[in-house]
N, C-alpha and C positions, 0 to 999 in steps of 0.2 A: 366351083371346081375344088375338089378335095386334094390337097397335097400333104401327104403324111411326112412327119419329121423322121429323119433317120437317126434312131437312138442307138445305133450299133456301138459307137464309141462309149456311150454311157453304160450300155450293158456290159462291155468289156471291163469298164471301171469297176462295176459291181462284182464281176466275177473275180477280179484280182484282189478285191478287198479281203484281208485276212481276218479281220474282226467281225463277229456276227452282228454286233451293234452297229458297226460302220455300214455293213451290207443293208440292214434294216433301215438305216437313216437314208442311204442312197436310194433305196426302193421307194421310201416314203416321199423323197424329193421328186422322183420320177412320176409317181402317181399324182402328186400335187400339181406339177406342171401340166400333165395330161388332162387332169380334171378341170383346171382353170381354162385351158385352151378350148376344151369341149363346151364349157359354159358360155364362153365369149362367142364361139361359132353358132351356138344355138340362139343367142339373144341379140346378136349384132349382124344384121343382114349385109353390112358393109365388109365383114370379114370374109375374104375369099380363099384363105388357106391357113393351115396350121403354122407354117413357117412365117407367114406374114404377121400373124398374132404374136408368135414368140419373139420376133425380132423388133417389131414396130409398135406394139400396143403398150402405152405407158401405164395403163391401168393394171395390166398383168405385171409389169416390171415392179410397180409400187407394191402390189399384193405379195409377190414372191420375196421382196425385200422385207416386207412386214413379217413374213413367216420366220425368216432368219432372225430378225431383230427380237421377235417375240420369244423364241427359244432362248436366245441369250438373256433377255430380261427375266424370264422365269428361273434361269440358272444363277441369277444374282449379278450378271454382268451388265449392269444398267447403263454404264457409260458407253460400252461398245454398241449396246442396243440403240441408244440414242443417236450415236454417230452414224449408224447404218440408216436409221429413219431420216436424219437430216440430209444425208447424202442422196437418199431416194427422193426427198422433197426437192432438192436442188436440180436433179435430172428429170423428174416427172411433173413437178408442180403439185404433187399430192402429198399431204401430210398425215401420216397414220402414226399415232403414239404406239410404241411397242408393248405397252401394258394393255391396250384394248384387246377384247376377245372377239374373234371373228370366225364364223363357221365356214363350212365348205361352199364352194361355188359362188364366191363374191365376184361380181362384175362391176368394175368401175369404168363407165363408158366415157370416152374423151378424158374426163378426169381432172383437167386443170382447175385448181382452186379448191379441190375437195379437202376437207379437214375432218379428221376422226379423232375425238378426244380421248384422254387416258382411261376413263372408266366406261367407255362406250362398249356395248355388247351387241353383236350382230349375229343373227341366226344363219341358217343355210339358204343358199340360192337367192341372195338379195342383189339388188341392182341399184347403183348410185350413179347419177349423171353429174356433169360438170358443175362446179360451184356449190355443191352440197356441203352443209356444215352440220356435223353431229357434235354439238358443243354444249357448253354450260351457260348458265345465266349470271354467274358471279356471286349468287346468293347462297349456293348450296355447298356443303362439305361432304367428304366421303364419296359416295356415289353421286356424281355431278352430271353425268352425261347420259344420253338416251340408251334405251334397249330396243332393238329391232327384232321382231320374231322372224319366222321363216318366210321366204317368198315375198319379202317387202320391197317395193319400188319407190325410190325417192327422186322426184324430178329435178331438172336443172335449176339451180339457184335456191332451192328450198333450204330452210333453216329449221332444224329440229333441236330444241334447246332445253336443257335440264334433265333431271332423272325420270323422264317420262317413258311410257311404253307405247311402241307402235306394234300392235299385235299382228299375228300371222295373216298373210295374203292381203295386206292392205297397201294402199297407194297414196303417196303424198304428191300433190300437183306441183308444177314448176312454180318457183318463187313463193310458195307458201311459207308461213312462219308457224310452226307447231309448238304449242306451249302446254298442251294437255294431252292425256292418254287418248290413243285412237284404238277403238275396238277392232275385232277381227273382220276381215272381208269388207273393209270400208275404204271410201275415197274421201280425202280431205283436201280442201282448197281454201285459199284466202289468207288474209292477215287480220287478226289471228285466224288460223286454220279452223274450219268447221267441217263436219262430215256432211257430204251431200249425197252419198250413195252408200247403202249397206246391204250386203247379200244380194247385190245386183239390182236393187230397187232404189229409186230416188227417195230421199228423206223429205217428207212432206213440209216439215215446219221451217224449211229454209227457202225464202223467196228472195232471189238475188235482184229481182226487178223492182219489187214493191216494199223493200225494206225501208223503215223510217229514216229520214234525213235528219241527223242530229242538229245540223246548223239551222234548218227550217224550223225544227221544233223549238229551238231557243229563241229565234226571231218571233215566232207566234207567241211565246210566253212574254216576251218584252212588249209586243203589241197589246196584249191583254192587260199587262200592268200599266202601260201608258194610258190606256182608256180608263182604267180605274182611277188613276191619279188625276186625270183630266176632269172626270166626273166629281171627284172630291173637291178639286179646285173650284169648280163651277158652283158647287154647294156652299163653299166658304165665301165666295164672292157674293152670292144671293143673300146669305146670312149677314154679311157685312153691310150690304145695301139696306136691308130691312132695319138693322140696328141704327144706321145713320138717320133714316126717315123717322124712326121713333124718337131719336134724340132731338131732332128739329122741332117736333111737335111739343 
């Protein structure tokens, strides 16, 4: 069911604005809200109306708060920007650093536990599910966080760490840990994440069923070494027996 939001009051506010720059800002805010609501309605089948999304979706609230904080951050008002981002974190459970760069149409679905680091870059029309971390490894300086291209989807609980690139139209599976770049049109799964599909086709060199068992391999090596040592010990014993016999003669 489509329920449109009545923006009459907002439109009146735009009309009353005396400054051209204020009018432009208000119109930009209106477009930002509408675009975000449209993106959520398109990608979340649970969203039944615009007003529901506007009032009840924490992912939208966190994104809109980020937009305000980001503007303040770029204007040099870093303390105010961080204050807004921390308030948004308190109310939504979603932490977005105001210095991050985020494109149009970001959808944070459910959202609880999402963390987006300071030097993160996110392209247009990306989707993040709950528990996603776009974070650092602690080893990098400068650019420390991931870059996501356009139309990237990151599944629930996934961790994308370090200054790596997830290219356009790629997907990261739930609970994956991504530590290396992912090429375009790919699907990555696992810990550490590996590409299992690319351009709609399965990647042949990944066999999830018959991959070597490292524990079994180490046990086999130990068994081989024990056999070698046992043979050497037997040879030493035989040599000692022969020497004793010779000594008695």
